C-alpha positions as CSV (number, residue, x, y, z in Angstrom):
1,M,17.5,15.1,-44.5
2,A,19.1,18.2,-46.0
3,F,15.9,20.1,-46.3
4,Y,14.8,18.9,-42.9
5,R,18.0,20.2,-41.4
6,A,17.9,23.4,-43.4
7,T,14.4,24.3,-42.1
8,Q,15.1,23.5,-38.4
9,F,15.3,27.2,-37.6
10,L,11.5,27.2,-38.1
11,F,10.0,25.9,-34.8
12,P,12.9,23.6,-34.0
13,R,10.9,21.8,-31.3
14,H,7.7,21.4,-33.3
15,Y,8.1,19.6,-36.6
16,E,4.4,19.8,-37.4
17,W,4.4,23.6,-37.0
18,R,7.3,23.8,-39.4
19,I,5.3,21.9,-42.1
20,L,2.2,24.1,-41.5
21,A,4.4,27.3,-41.8
22,I,5.9,26.1,-45.1
23,C,2.5,25.2,-46.5
24,F,1.0,28.5,-45.3
25,G,3.7,30.3,-47.2
26,A,3.3,28.1,-50.3
27,V,-0.5,28.7,-50.4
28,H,0.0,32.5,-50.4
29,V,2.4,32.5,-53.5
30,P,-0.5,33.0,-56.0
31,L,-1.9,35.9,-53.9
32,I,1.6,37.5,-53.7
33,A,2.2,37.0,-57.4
34,F,-1.1,38.6,-58.3
35,A,-0.6,41.5,-56.0
36,G,2.9,42.1,-57.5
37,L,1.5,42.0,-61.0
38,E,-1.2,44.5,-60.1
39,A,1.4,46.8,-58.5
40,V,3.6,46.7,-61.7
41,R,0.6,47.4,-63.8
42,G,-0.4,50.3,-61.5
43,H,-4.0,49.1,-61.7
44,W,-5.8,47.3,-58.8
45,D,-8.8,45.1,-59.5
46,W,-10.1,45.2,-56.0
47,I,-12.9,42.7,-56.7
48,S,-10.4,40.1,-58.0
49,V,-8.0,40.9,-55.2
50,T,-10.8,40.4,-52.6
51,V,-12.0,37.2,-54.1
52,L,-8.5,35.8,-54.4
53,L,-7.7,36.9,-50.8
54,I,-10.9,35.2,-49.4
55,A,-10.2,32.0,-51.4
56,T,-6.6,32.0,-50.2
57,L,-7.5,32.4,-46.6
58,A,-10.3,29.7,-46.9
59,G,-7.9,27.4,-48.6
60,T,-5.2,28.1,-46.0
61,A,-7.6,27.3,-43.1
62,A,-8.8,24.1,-44.8
63,G,-5.2,23.1,-45.6
64,L,-3.9,23.7,-42.2
65,W,-6.8,21.7,-40.6
66,A,-6.2,18.8,-43.0
67,L,-2.4,18.8,-42.5
68,S,-2.9,18.9,-38.7
69,A,-5.3,15.9,-38.9
70,L,-2.9,14.0,-41.2
71,L,0.0,14.7,-38.8
72,A,-2.0,13.5,-35.8
73,P,-1.0,9.8,-36.3
74,I,2.7,10.8,-36.3
75,D,2.2,12.6,-33.0
76,G,0.4,9.6,-31.6
77,A,3.1,7.2,-32.8
78,T,5.7,9.5,-31.2
79,K,3.9,9.4,-27.8
80,M,3.5,5.6,-28.0
81,L,7.2,5.2,-28.8
82,R,8.1,7.3,-25.9
83,C,6.0,5.0,-23.6
84,I,7.8,2.0,-25.1
85,Q,11.1,3.6,-24.4
86,R,10.2,4.1,-20.8
87,G,9.0,0.5,-20.5
88,Q,5.4,1.5,-20.1
89,P,2.5,-0.4,-21.5
90,V,0.8,1.0,-24.7
91,A,-2.9,1.1,-25.4
92,T,-4.2,-0.4,-28.6
93,V,-2.3,0.9,-31.6
94,P,-4.7,2.1,-34.4
95,A,-4.3,0.4,-37.8
96,G,-3.2,2.5,-40.7
97,G,-3.4,2.1,-44.5
98,D,-0.9,0.9,-47.0
99,D,1.2,4.0,-46.9
100,V,4.1,5.5,-44.8
101,I,1.8,6.3,-41.9
102,G,0.4,2.8,-41.9
103,R,3.9,1.3,-42.0
104,L,4.9,3.5,-39.1
105,L,1.9,2.5,-37.0
106,S,2.5,-1.2,-37.9
107,G,6.1,-0.8,-36.7
108,V,4.9,0.8,-33.5
109,A,2.4,-2.0,-33.0
110,V,5.1,-4.6,-33.3
111,A,7.3,-2.7,-30.9
112,A,4.4,-2.3,-28.4
113,D,3.7,-6.1,-28.5
114,E,7.3,-7.0,-28.0
115,N,7.5,-4.4,-25.1
116,A,4.4,-5.8,-23.5
117,G,5.8,-9.3,-23.7
118,R,9.1,-8.2,-22.1
119,I,7.1,-6.4,-19.3
120,D,5.1,-9.6,-18.7
121,Q,8.3,-11.6,-18.6
122,L,9.9,-9.2,-16.2
123,I,6.9,-9.2,-13.9
124,E,6.7,-13.0,-14.0
125,A,10.4,-13.3,-13.4
126,A,10.3,-10.8,-10.5
127,G,7.6,-13.0,-8.8
128,R,9.5,-16.3,-9.3
129,D,12.2,-18.1,-7.2
130,M,15.2,-18.7,-9.5
131,L,16.1,-22.1,-8.1
132,T,12.7,-23.8,-7.8
133,G,10.5,-21.9,-10.2
134,L,7.9,-21.5,-7.6
135,H,6.5,-18.1,-6.6
136,N,8.8,-16.2,-4.4
137,R,7.5,-14.0,-1.5
138,R,6.5,-11.2,-3.8
139,G,4.8,-13.4,-6.3
140,F,3.0,-15.2,-3.5
141,M,1.6,-12.0,-2.1
142,D,0.5,-10.9,-5.5
143,Q,-1.3,-14.2,-6.2
144,V,-3.2,-14.5,-2.9
145,A,-4.4,-10.9,-2.9
146,G,-7.3,-11.8,-5.1
147,L,-8.0,-15.1,-3.4
148,L,-8.6,-14.0,0.1
149,S,-12.0,-12.6,1.1
150,D,-13.3,-11.5,4.4
151,D,-16.2,-14.0,4.3
152,G,-14.3,-17.0,3.0
153,D,-12.3,-19.8,4.7
154,A,-8.7,-20.2,3.9
155,V,-5.7,-21.8,5.5
156,L,-2.1,-20.7,5.5
157,A,0.7,-23.4,5.9
158,M,4.2,-22.5,6.8
159,I,6.7,-25.3,6.0
160,D,10.3,-25.9,7.0
161,L,12.6,-28.7,5.9
162,D,13.9,-30.5,8.9
163,R,17.7,-30.4,9.6
164,F,18.4,-28.7,6.3
165,K,21.4,-26.8,7.7
166,Q,23.0,-30.2,8.4
167,V,22.6,-31.2,4.7
168,N,24.3,-28.0,3.6
169,D,27.1,-28.4,6.2
170,R,27.8,-32.1,5.4
171,F,27.1,-32.4,1.7
172,G,27.5,-28.9,0.4
173,H,25.2,-26.3,-1.0
174,D,24.8,-28.0,-4.4
175,R,23.2,-31.0,-2.6
176,G,21.1,-28.6,-0.5
177,D,19.9,-26.9,-3.7
178,K,19.0,-30.3,-5.2
179,L,17.0,-31.1,-2.1
180,L,15.1,-27.8,-2.3
181,L,14.3,-28.4,-5.9
182,D,13.2,-31.9,-5.3
183,F,11.0,-30.9,-2.4
184,S,9.5,-28.0,-4.3
185,R,8.4,-30.4,-7.1
186,H,7.0,-32.8,-4.6
187,L,5.1,-30.1,-2.8
188,S,3.7,-28.3,-5.9
189,G,2.7,-31.7,-7.4
190,S,0.8,-32.8,-4.3
191,V,-1.5,-29.9,-3.7
192,R,-4.6,-28.9,-5.6
193,R,-4.6,-26.6,-8.7
194,S,-6.4,-23.9,-6.7
195,D,-3.7,-23.8,-4.0
196,V,-0.8,-21.4,-4.1
197,V,2.7,-22.6,-3.4
198,A,5.8,-20.5,-2.9
199,R,9.3,-20.6,-1.5
200,W,9.3,-18.1,1.3
201,G,13.0,-18.1,1.8
202,G,15.9,-20.5,2.5
203,E,14.4,-23.9,3.3
204,E,11.0,-22.4,4.2
205,F,7.9,-22.7,2.0
206,V,4.4,-21.5,2.2
207,V,1.0,-22.8,0.9
208,L,-2.3,-21.0,0.8
209,F,-5.4,-23.3,0.7
210,P,-8.2,-21.0,-0.5
211,D,-11.8,-21.8,0.4
212,T,-10.6,-24.7,2.5
213,A,-11.5,-25.8,6.1
214,L,-8.7,-26.2,8.6
215,E,-9.1,-29.9,8.9
216,T,-9.1,-30.4,5.2
217,A,-5.8,-28.4,4.9
218,R,-4.3,-30.5,7.7
219,D,-5.3,-33.7,6.0
220,I,-3.6,-32.6,2.8
221,M,-0.4,-31.5,4.5
222,D,-0.2,-34.7,6.5
223,R,-0.6,-36.8,3.4
224,I,2.2,-34.8,1.8
225,R,4.4,-35.2,4.9
226,V,3.9,-39.0,5.0
227,A,4.6,-39.3,1.2
228,M,7.7,-37.2,1.5
229,A,9.1,-39.3,4.4
230,A,8.4,-42.5,2.3
231,R,10.4,-41.3,-0.8
232,Q,13.5,-43.3,-0.7
233,E,14.9,-41.5,-3.7
234,A,14.9,-38.3,-1.7
235,A,16.9,-39.9,1.2
236,I,20.3,-38.4,1.9
237,D,23.0,-40.8,3.1
238,G,20.3,-43.3,4.1
239,H,18.3,-40.6,6.1
240,V,14.8,-39.8,4.9
241,V,13.9,-36.1,4.3
242,T,11.1,-34.8,6.4
243,F,9.5,-31.4,7.0
244,S,7.4,-29.7,9.7
245,S,4.5,-27.4,9.1
246,G,2.4,-24.9,11.0
247,L,-1.2,-24.1,9.9
248,A,-3.4,-21.1,10.7
249,P,-6.8,-20.1,9.3
250,V,-7.0,-16.8,7.5
251,R,-9.8,-14.6,6.5
252,G,-9.1,-11.6,4.3
253,Y,-5.9,-10.2,2.9
254,A,-5.6,-7.7,5.6
255,R,-5.2,-10.4,8.2
256,L,-2.6,-12.4,6.2
257,A,0.3,-11.1,8.3
258,E,-1.4,-12.1,11.5
259,A,-2.1,-15.6,10.1
260,R,1.5,-16.0,9.0
261,H,2.7,-15.1,12.5
262,R,0.4,-17.7,14.1
263,A,1.4,-20.3,11.5
264,D,5.1,-19.6,12.3
265,E,4.4,-20.1,16.0
266,A,2.7,-23.4,15.2
267,L,5.7,-24.4,13.0
268,Y,8.1,-23.6,15.9
269,R,5.9,-25.8,18.1
270,A,6.1,-28.7,15.6
271,K,9.9,-28.4,15.5
272,K,10.1,-28.3,19.3
273,Q,7.9,-31.4,19.6
274,G,10.3,-33.5,17.5
275,R,9.9,-32.4,13.8
276,N,8.2,-34.3,11.0
277,R,4.8,-33.3,12.1
278,I,1.9,-30.9,11.5
279,S,0.9,-28.4,14.1
280,V,-2.2,-26.2,14.0
281,A,-2.3,-22.7,15.5
282,A,-4.2,-22.3,18.7
283,A,-7.7,-20.9,18.4
């Protein structure tokens, strides 16, 4: 480190230029020594001087090119480490040999893999509901973006637990959280693998049934509703837990907001008609 600090006055912001400058000076030592000797002798052998000068310049050019190429992995590793520091993904790290550059690149590769894993974990966590483990609103939108096409049938179901506020008021929020967790497990375990389930917020949930006809989605939701009402272990103070749902067909991601609005209206209608029922949006 002492020599490194002592030479910082040479290109303080460009380490590679400093190395090249030092090597450039070192390469010219023989030429300077020969020129000094000729000056002391008072006799100049111009042919020898010319040959030595050309050889020195050629060797300098080749040496500078080789050093620049050898320093390129360090420059690349520095840029990759800067990306890691910023939390950005890093492209494939090249493999090095069994030397200091290889060990540097290997360390960068390990750091890049760990950084990529942390980024994936953060992205996954950002799209998950902390209580239920289901997708949250953001995660749901990300998931369904690639599933909705303009020429494919899909159905959006908005779901709301009936009288959930009364559960919180009478039994406390811990009991309410337990109910939300229990219902989320029942819901996610009752749909198909291709369906996307999320907690939309509060006691409201959402399911997207891709490539599904409206009647099929209604049958699935009605089966889930009946099964939920029959689960005695989910009953609270002797009262069964029920939910209401509104369904709306959707075609294309651009029309998802419209479908959600229509499903919300159908859900409101199901609540108004007595709860514990499935309502389909008007055509």
